[in-house]
Structure formats: structure tokens, C-alpha cells
N, C-alpha and C positions, 0 to 999 in steps of 0.2 A: 653184837658185841656184846653178848650176856658173859664170856670172859671178863671181860673190863668191869663189868656191874658185880661180879663174883668179888674181884679184887676191891672192890670199893669207889669206883671211878662211874660217875653217871654223865658229867658236863660235858663230855667230848662225843658224845654218841653220834650225832651227824657227821662231825669231820670224821671220826674213825669208819664209820660206813662208807662215806663217799671215797676216802683213801684206800679203803680195802676193796672197793669195787673197782677202782682204777688199777689198782695193783693186779688184780684177778683177771681183768680184761687184757692188761698187757702180757700176762703170762701166757692166756690163752691164745692170743694173738702171735704169740711164736711158733705155734702148730704142735706143740708138744700132746703127748695122750695123757699126761697128768700136769696138776698144778699142786704146789703146797703153798700154803699160807702157814706163817710162824709169828706168835705175838708173845712179847716179853712185856714186862714193866720195871722201871726202876726210877727213883728220885722224882715221882710223879710226871714222868714220860713214858710214853707207850713205843716200843719199836714193833713195826709190821713190816713183814718179810714176805714176798712171794718168790716162787722158783719155778720156772717154767720146765724143768728136765728136758730140754731139748737141746740137744748137743750141737756143737758146730756154729755157733751164732757169735755174730761182732757185736761189739757195744753201740748199739742205733745212736741216732741222734739224741738231743735232750730234750726234745719236745715233752716227753713223759713227765720230765723232772720238773719243767715249768710249770704244767698241769698240777703236779703233787703240790708243789710251793702254794698253788694260788686257791689249793683246797684246804690248807693251814698247816702242811707239813714244816716243821720248824728246821728240818735237815732232811736231806733224800740222796739217793745215789744208784748207782746201777752198774753191775759188772758183770763179767762171764767166766765160766769155769767149766771143769769137764761134764757137771750135773747140769748145766745150763746158766741161764740169765736170771740173776738174783736183781730185784727192784725192792729197794727197803725205804721206809720213812720213820720219821720220829716225829712224835705229834705229844706237845703237851698237854697234860691231864689237869 
């Protein structure tokens, strides 16, 4: 979470790390050959998004969303598109 440190946020290290780990594990579990993770900040919140790059997936059950919420996400979601499944969280900083 060095990027968050560069942006001046240090308070959410544990939550950001835990959320990112779960997002990546979820994307890897989709079976694709690549995983992308994207990070943005606005108004003292971080948006963390993982993309599995595995096509042909359907939206799975919401178990991962409950896990993300339990780790501190103030908002989260999942959807699928031509480029794979996206799972995202918003975290207060």
C-alpha cells in the first residue's frame, strides 16, 4: 500500500492490505492468466478494483462481498464484462 502512503494515507494500512489480498485471491480463483489491480482515491476514500481477465464468467454468489464488508469496506460490488470479472471496494481513509 505504498501508493496510499505516497498520497498521505497511512491509517488504513491493515484494512487496505487485507481487502487487496482478498480481491486478488478472488480474481486468481477465476482461473485467468492475468490479474489487474487498480487503486484510486477521492475525498478520503480509496477505490480498489481487481479484474480477473477471464471471459465467460457469470456473477457468482455474494459470499466474497460479505467477506469484503467484514474486512472494512464501506461499499463493494462485483460485475462481469467482456474483459472478465471486476470486484471492487471503497475504503474510508
